[in-house]
C-alpha positions as CSV (number, residue, x, y, z in Angstrom):
1,M,-121.4,-70.6,-112.8
2,I,-121.1,-68.7,-116.1
3,K,-117.5,-68.2,-117.5
4,Q,-116.2,-66.2,-120.5
5,L,-113.2,-67.1,-123.0
6,T,-110.3,-64.9,-122.9
7,K,-107.9,-64.2,-125.8
8,H,-104.4,-66.1,-125.1
9,G,-102.2,-65.5,-128.1
10,N,-104.0,-66.8,-131.1
11,S,-106.2,-69.1,-129.0
12,M,-108.9,-68.8,-126.4
13,A,-108.6,-69.7,-122.7
14,M,-110.8,-70.0,-119.8
15,V,-109.4,-69.8,-116.1
16,I,-110.7,-72.6,-113.7
17,E,-110.7,-71.1,-110.0
18,K,-108.9,-73.0,-107.4
19,P,-111.9,-74.1,-105.6
20,I,-113.3,-75.9,-108.5
21,L,-110.0,-77.6,-109.2
22,E,-110.0,-78.8,-105.5
23,L,-113.5,-79.9,-105.9
24,I,-112.5,-82.3,-108.7
25,G,-109.1,-83.3,-107.4
26,A,-107.0,-81.4,-109.9
27,D,-104.2,-79.0,-109.8
28,A,-102.1,-77.3,-112.3
29,D,-100.1,-80.4,-113.1
30,T,-103.2,-82.6,-114.0
31,P,-103.8,-83.4,-117.4
32,F,-107.3,-83.4,-118.7
33,E,-108.9,-85.4,-121.5
34,I,-111.2,-83.0,-123.6
35,T,-114.2,-84.5,-125.4
36,T,-117.2,-83.2,-126.8
37,D,-120.9,-84.4,-127.4
38,G,-121.2,-82.1,-130.4
39,Q,-122.7,-79.2,-128.3
40,A,-120.6,-79.1,-125.2
41,L,-117.1,-79.6,-124.0
42,I,-116.3,-82.2,-121.4
43,L,-113.0,-81.8,-119.4
44,T,-112.1,-84.8,-117.2
45,P,-109.0,-84.9,-115.0
46,L,-106.8,-87.8,-115.6
47,K,-105.8,-89.0,-112.1
48,N,-103.3,-91.5,-113.3
49,P,-102.5,-91.2,-116.9
50,E,-99.7,-93.8,-116.6
51,G,-102.4,-96.3,-115.2
52,S,-104.6,-95.4,-117.9
53,A,-102.1,-96.2,-120.7
54,A,-101.2,-99.4,-118.9
55,F,-105.1,-100.2,-118.6
56,G,-105.4,-99.5,-122.5
57,V,-102.5,-102.0,-123.1
58,A,-104.1,-104.8,-121.0
59,L,-107.4,-104.2,-122.6
60,E,-105.8,-104.5,-126.0
61,K,-104.2,-107.8,-124.9
62,V,-107.4,-109.4,-123.5
63,N,-109.2,-108.3,-126.5
64,T,-106.9,-109.8,-128.9
65,R,-106.4,-113.0,-126.8
66,Y,-110.1,-113.5,-126.1
67,A,-111.8,-112.0,-128.8
68,R,-114.0,-115.2,-129.8
69,A,-115.1,-115.8,-126.2
70,L,-115.8,-112.3,-125.6
71,K,-118.0,-112.2,-128.9
72,K,-119.8,-115.1,-127.7
73,L,-120.5,-113.7,-124.3
74,A,-122.1,-110.4,-126.1
75,E,-124.4,-112.6,-128.1
């Protein structure tokens, strides 16, 4: 599928059709993470943003508490 950007105020926008949103399990209320590899945009729907934040907090705690052990495992 080829899409074009459209002017939206001082920005540009792209419409994502409902069948595509349904395919990825997203809707109008789904937040998206936007990343790039330097050549392309990558849109990733965040299924559970609260869970993602909680995971980040837990990961930080584990990394802080077990930093030495994890470093040894990596070696």
